[in-house]
N, C-alpha and C positions, 0 to 999 in steps of 0.2 A: 410375193414379189421376189424375183431372183436377185442374188448378190451380183452387182456389177462392179468390175474392177477397172479403175481408171489408171492413167499413166502417172500415178503419184510416186513420189519417193517413199521408201520404207514399205513398198508393196501394199500401200494403204488401199482398203476397200471400204466403202460406206454404203449402207442401205438407208435411204432417205436423208438428204441434206436439208436442214431446216434453217433456223434463224442465224443470221450472220451479224457480226459487229465490226466496227472499225477500231483498230488498236494501234498503238505505237510500239515499235520493236526497240526494246532497250537491252537486248541480249549481248550487245557488243559484237555481233556478227549478223550475217544474213540468215533469216529464217526461211527455209526452203519450202516449196510447195508440197503439201501433204504431211508436213511435220506437225506433231502435237506439241503445243507450246503453252506456257503460262505467261500471258501478257495482259497488262492492265487489270489484274485480278481475276481474269477469266481463263479457264482451260478450254482450248479449242484447237482447230486444225487450220493451218494456213491454206487459204483458198486462192490467193493471187497466183496465177500460173508462173509468174516470174519471181515469186517469193516476196519477202518484205525485207528491204535493205535496213541495216542498222540505223536507228533514229528516224526511220521513215514510218508512215502509216500504211496500213493495209487491212485486208479483210481476213477474218477467221470465222469458221463455223463454230459456234459455241456448243460444246458438248451437252447433249440432252438425252433423257432416257428413252426417247422414241427412235433412237438411232442405234444401229448395230455396226460396230467398227472392227475391222481386221487390220492388224498392222504388225510389222516386224521391228518397230521402234521399241525394242524391249531389252532388258538385261537377259541375255541368252543363257546365263548361268542360273536363272531363277527356276522356280518350280510352280508353274501356273496351274491351278486346279479349278475346274468348273464349279461355280457356286461361291467361290471365295472372292474377297475384295481384291481389286487391282489398284495399285498405287502409282503415282507419277512423281518422279524425282526431277525437279526442274533443271534445265540445262543452263549453260553459261556462255561465255564468249569463245569457248574452244570446242564445245560439243553440244549436240542436241540432248534434251532430257530423255529419260528412259522410263518405261513402264516396269514396275517392280512387283515382287510378290509379298512385300512387307513394308512397314512404315519406317524402316531403317534409314538413317541419314536424312531425316526430315521429309521423306516421301509422304504424299497425301493421298488418301483413298479417293478415287474419282469414278469408280464403277464396279460392276460385278462381272467376273469372268464367265463367258459362255462356253468357250473351248480353247484349246491351244494345240499347236503343232510341235513335233519333236518330242524329246523325252526330258524328264526332270534333269536340270543341269546342262541341257543342250537343246533349249527351246528354239524354235524357228519363227514362230509368230503366235499371236494371241488374238482371240475374238472376245470383245467385251461390250457390255451395254453401260453407258455412262450414268452417273447419278445426275439428279437435277441441279441446276445452278440458278441462283437468284441474280438477275442481271438488270441494270437500269439501261435500257436501250436508248433512252432519250439523249444522254450525253456521253455514253460509252465509257464513262469513268466509273467502273463497276468493281464489284468484289464478289468472289465466290463464297457463298455460305457453305463451308466445307461440311461434307456429310458427317464427319466425326462430331461436329458441334450438334448436329441434329440427333445423332445417335446418343451423344452424351446426355442431351436433354431428355430423350426418351428413356434412357437407362435410369436417370434420376427419378423419373415418374414411376417406372416399374419397380425400382428399388423401394421407393416409398410405399407403393402398394403391397410389396412383398413383406414389409415390416409387420410385426405383430399388431394386428388391428385391435387387440384387446378383447376382454371377455365382457359382453354386455350383461346388464342386470336390470331387473324391474322389481322393486321391493315395496311392499305395503306393510306398514306397521301401525300399531295403535298405542297412543300415550294417554293414560287416564289421569285426570286431575288429582285423584287421591294418591297416586304413586308417581307424580310428575318429576320428583327429584331422583327417582331411580332410573338410570339410563336404560333405554330399550335399544337392543342391538338391531342395526340395519344391515351392516356388512361386518363380518368377523375378521379379525386380524389375520387369521390363518387363510382366509380366502383371498387375501391381497398378496402377501409374500414379498420377499426381498426384491428390490429394484422396481417394484410396481407401486401404484397408488390409485386411489379412487378418483374418478372424474364424474361429476354430476351434470347431466344434460337437461333434466326437466324435473318439475315438482308440481304436485297437486295436493293440497291439504284441505280437509273438511272438518269443521266442528259439527259432529254428527248428532245434533239435537238442539233443544231450545234453551240450554243453560250456558250463559256466558261464563268464561273463566274468571274467577275471582280469588284473591288471596295475596300472600306476601310476595310471590314471584313476580318478576317484571318481564321476563322473556322466556320463550322456549327455543332451544337451539339444536340444529343438526350440526354435529361437530365430530372431529376425528378423535381417536383414542390415544393421542400423544400424551406424554406426561403433562405438558401444558397444552390442553386441547385447542385445536384451531377450528374456528367457526366456519361452517360452510353456508348455513342458512339460519337466520334469526327471525322469529315471529314475535312481534311486540304484543304484550297482553291486551292492549286496547283493540287489537284486530281479532282477538279470539272471541268473537261475539257469537250469539246463537246462529247456528246454521251457516257460519262464515265459510266462504270458499276462497282459498288463497293460492297463488301461483307466482312464478317469476314476474316481477313488475307490479305486483299488488302493493298497495299502500301498507307500510308496516312490515314488509318482507325485505330483509337486508341480506345481500349476497356477499360472501367472503371473497378474498382475492383469488383463492384457488379456482373459483367458478368464473369470476370476472376476467381474470388474466389467462385462464385456460391452463394453469400450471398444476391443477389437481391438489389433492390433500397430502398429508404427511406420508412419506414413504413407509410401506409395510404396515400401515395402520388402517383399521376399519373405521366405520362411522356409527354413531348412535344418535338418539334424540333424547333430550333431557331438559328440564326446567331449572332455572337458577334459584328458585325458592319454592316454598310450599304453596299449593293452591287448595282452597277449601271446597271449591265447587267448579263445575264446568263439564259439559258433555264431552265424550271421548273425542280426541283429536286423531283423525285418521290421515296418515301421510303416505303418499305414493311417490317414490323417487326412481328415476331411470338414469342410467349412465353406463359406464364401463370401467373395468380395471385394466390399466395399461401401463406401459413403461413410464417411469418417472423422468421428466425432462432433465437433460444434463445441464 
């Protein structure tokens, strides 16, 4: 479809004029036909041939991305570059708003530049494609969801994704009843490092045989290596029966705050498994833990 130029002010040309809304002009002056305006929270182009008188209602075409717009309603000292954002600085009671090449003086991004006429610092017109606006056409009391808000939200997501996702691990260790009070290393301190901590995502434990654990010990604990160790997972002796299979949620399996709250274990400390007392008998306890080493929450 070819570009059709109408008798608008500002030498405005539009390809495809779509949805229109009724707005009230509160600029303190008449908004003229073909003028880009910000009224009732919407960026649009005045469509009434006679313009919209101050305090009167009238129609605007609400800027949308399926439209290509060419206009001389610009700051002619700007430097409009194809592919860059174009910004609108709202007008007032003495002059129309202007399209700008930056967000200076409160200008808001409203579209993407397709091309421009003239030279940098002496521009004559600009062609741009608007961003989408969220509009309640039912009552025309609307607001623009500025694209900066969308971009900010997107940036927050991408920044979060770009953060260190951590180093995943899957470790299987064996604790024997005969040496239950001797800690068995699962993750070494050196593998964690400053500013990092261990996060545990899942657990599977198996008493690998027909002998129940028996002795003076009361619990077997997965804990970190802090001076005062912090428990991550505790197995009650009563659950260490022959061929027992235990996991998160099993009776007698208690989770520490670092797992329940998602805050991880002590910074820069690894984890071990150990009993709180001696055991005289019991088939080997085989424990598999998965998780990751990541940044310690601030």
